[in-house]
C-alpha positions as CSV (number, residue, x, y, z in Angstrom):
1,M,-8.9,166.9,141.7
2,G,-12.0,168.9,142.8
3,S,-13.4,171.8,141.1
4,S,-12.2,173.0,137.7
5,S,-9.6,175.8,137.6
6,K,-12.2,178.4,136.3
7,D,-14.0,177.9,139.7
8,K,-10.9,178.7,141.6
9,F,-10.9,182.4,142.0
10,E,-9.0,182.5,145.3
11,I,-5.4,183.6,145.5
12,A,-3.1,181.0,147.1
13,F,-0.5,182.8,149.1
14,F,2.1,180.1,150.1
15,D,5.6,179.6,151.5
16,V,8.0,176.8,152.1
17,E,10.8,176.4,154.6
18,T,13.6,174.2,153.4
19,T,16.8,172.6,154.3
20,M,20.2,174.3,153.4
21,P,22.5,172.5,150.9
22,T,25.7,171.4,152.6
23,R,27.7,170.4,149.5
24,P,27.7,171.3,145.8
25,G,24.8,169.7,143.9
26,Q,22.7,168.9,146.9
27,G,19.1,170.0,146.6
28,R,16.9,171.5,149.3
29,A,14.2,169.4,150.9
30,I,10.9,171.0,152.0
31,L,10.6,171.1,155.8
32,E,7.3,173.0,156.0
33,F,4.5,174.0,153.8
34,G,2.0,176.8,154.6
35,A,-0.7,178.3,152.5
36,I,-3.7,180.6,152.8
37,L,-6.6,181.0,150.3
38,V,-7.5,184.7,150.0
39,C,-10.6,186.3,148.4
40,P,-9.3,188.8,145.8
41,R,-12.5,190.9,146.3
42,T,-12.3,191.3,150.0
43,A,-8.6,190.3,150.8
44,V,-10.1,188.0,153.5
45,E,-8.5,184.7,154.4
46,L,-10.8,181.9,153.5
47,D,-8.9,178.8,154.3
48,S,-5.5,177.8,155.6
49,Y,-3.1,174.8,155.7
50,S,0.2,174.2,157.3
51,T,2.3,171.1,158.0
52,L,5.8,170.2,158.8
53,V,7.3,167.8,156.1
54,K,9.7,165.0,156.9
55,P,12.5,164.8,154.4
56,A,13.1,161.4,152.7
57,D,16.5,161.3,154.6
58,I,16.3,163.4,157.7
59,F,20.0,163.0,158.6
60,L,21.5,164.1,155.2
61,H,20.3,167.6,155.4
62,S,21.4,170.7,157.2
63,F,18.7,172.4,159.2
64,V,18.4,176.2,159.9
65,S,16.6,175.7,163.1
66,R,18.2,179.0,164.5
67,A,16.1,180.9,161.9
68,N,12.9,178.9,162.0
69,G,13.0,176.7,165.0
70,I,12.3,173.5,163.0
71,T,14.3,170.6,164.5
72,R,14.9,166.9,163.5
73,D,12.8,165.9,166.5
74,A,9.9,168.1,165.3
75,L,10.1,166.4,161.9
76,A,10.3,162.9,163.2
77,S,6.5,162.4,163.2
78,A,5.7,164.7,160.4
79,P,4.2,163.4,157.1
80,T,6.4,163.0,154.1
81,F,5.7,165.2,151.0
82,L,4.1,162.1,149.3
83,H,1.5,162.1,152.2
84,I,0.6,165.8,151.7
85,A,1.0,166.2,148.0
86,D,-2.8,165.7,147.2
87,R,-3.7,168.5,149.6
88,V,-0.9,170.8,148.2
89,Y,-2.1,170.1,144.8
90,E,-5.7,170.9,145.7
91,L,-4.7,174.2,147.3
92,L,-2.5,175.4,144.4
93,H,-3.6,174.0,141.1
94,G,-5.5,176.4,138.9
95,R,-5.3,179.3,141.4
96,I,-3.2,182.4,141.3
97,W,-0.1,181.8,143.3
98,A,1.3,184.6,145.4
99,G,4.2,184.9,147.7
100,H,7.4,186.8,148.4
101,N,10.2,185.7,146.0
102,I,8.1,182.6,145.0
103,R,9.1,182.6,141.3
104,S,12.8,181.9,142.0
105,F,12.3,179.8,145.2
106,D,9.0,178.5,146.4
107,C,7.6,177.5,142.9
108,V,10.9,175.8,142.1
109,R,10.8,173.8,145.3
110,I,7.2,172.7,144.8
111,R,7.8,171.5,141.3
112,E,10.9,169.6,142.5
113,A,9.1,167.9,145.3
114,F,6.3,166.7,143.0
115,K,8.8,165.5,140.4
116,E,10.7,163.6,143.2
117,I,7.5,161.6,144.0
118,G,6.6,161.1,140.4
119,K,3.3,163.1,140.5
120,P,2.3,165.9,138.2
121,A,2.9,169.3,139.8
122,P,0.2,171.8,140.2
123,E,0.1,174.7,137.7
124,P,-0.9,178.3,138.6
125,K,-3.5,180.3,136.8
126,D,-1.0,183.1,137.2
127,T,1.8,184.1,139.6
128,L,2.1,187.1,141.8
129,D,5.5,187.5,143.2
130,T,5.2,190.2,145.8
131,F,9.0,190.7,145.9
132,L,9.2,191.5,142.2
133,L,6.0,193.5,142.2
134,L,6.8,195.6,145.3
135,R,10.5,196.2,144.1
136,R,9.1,197.5,140.9
137,S,6.2,199.6,142.2
138,F,7.1,200.5,145.7
139,G,10.6,201.6,144.9
140,N,13.3,201.9,147.5
141,R,11.0,203.0,150.4
142,A,12.0,199.9,152.3
143,A,15.6,199.4,151.2
144,N,16.2,195.7,150.0
145,M,12.4,194.8,149.9
146,E,13.0,191.6,151.9
147,M,10.1,190.4,154.0
148,D,11.8,191.3,157.3
149,T,12.7,194.8,156.0
150,L,9.1,195.4,154.8
151,A,7.6,194.1,158.1
152,N,9.9,196.4,160.0
153,Y,9.1,199.4,157.7
154,F,5.3,198.9,158.5
155,K,6.0,198.1,162.1
156,L,4.4,194.6,161.8
157,G,6.8,192.7,163.8
158,K,9.5,190.2,162.9
159,Q,9.4,187.5,160.2
160,K,9.1,184.2,162.0
161,H,10.5,182.0,159.1
162,R,7.6,179.6,159.6
163,S,5.4,179.1,156.6
164,L,2.0,180.0,157.8
165,A,3.1,183.0,159.9
166,D,5.3,184.2,156.9
167,V,2.3,183.9,154.4
168,R,0.0,185.9,156.7
169,L,2.8,188.5,157.2
170,N,3.3,188.5,153.4
171,L,-0.4,189.2,152.9
172,E,-0.4,192.0,155.5
173,V,2.7,193.7,154.0
174,F,1.1,193.5,150.6
175,Q,-2.1,195.2,151.8
176,Y,-0.1,197.9,153.5
177,C,2.0,198.5,150.3
178,A,-1.1,198.6,148.2
179,T,-2.7,201.1,150.6
180,V,0.3,203.4,150.5
181,L,0.5,203.3,146.6
182,L,-3.2,204.0,146.4
183,W,-2.7,207.1,148.5
184,V,0.2,208.2,146.4
185,I,-2.0,207.9,143.3
186,L,-4.9,209.6,144.8
187,L,-3.3,212.4,146.9
188,F,-0.1,213.4,145.1
């Protein structure tokens, strides 16, 4: 699907918004996918993609519209994951994946979604989970290290709980943390 993975030097920051399980054993359905491709040399956004995703059975799932504003009405005309899978694969496969808490949440949801439609899931060149990295290297400067807390710590505004906005906030928080850590190394 496109260029080989050795050509894909960009970092793919991505995020998914999902339904909430309402009963034991019920999975989460992806409601929104958002990604930006970032140049690792300049930290500049090169490309972006965002879409709502209509779950297979829109009425079986519980929505968290209070947090993210995504409603059943908004999803009614959205494409299914099957219809966006090729674009998601193209954005993610062979690139470094980055995001906040992606190892235990977003990566799992992406692999589940591809499995559900019977297509091979994209594979990362590597994974940069900013939650794990910042918790380890940034210490307790920002309490629980959740995205909302970090955004507040750096006075960047509130987390929107919408994929593309959260991905851009994640990149901005990561840049601020990297700057602070560099200053600590250089000045103290």
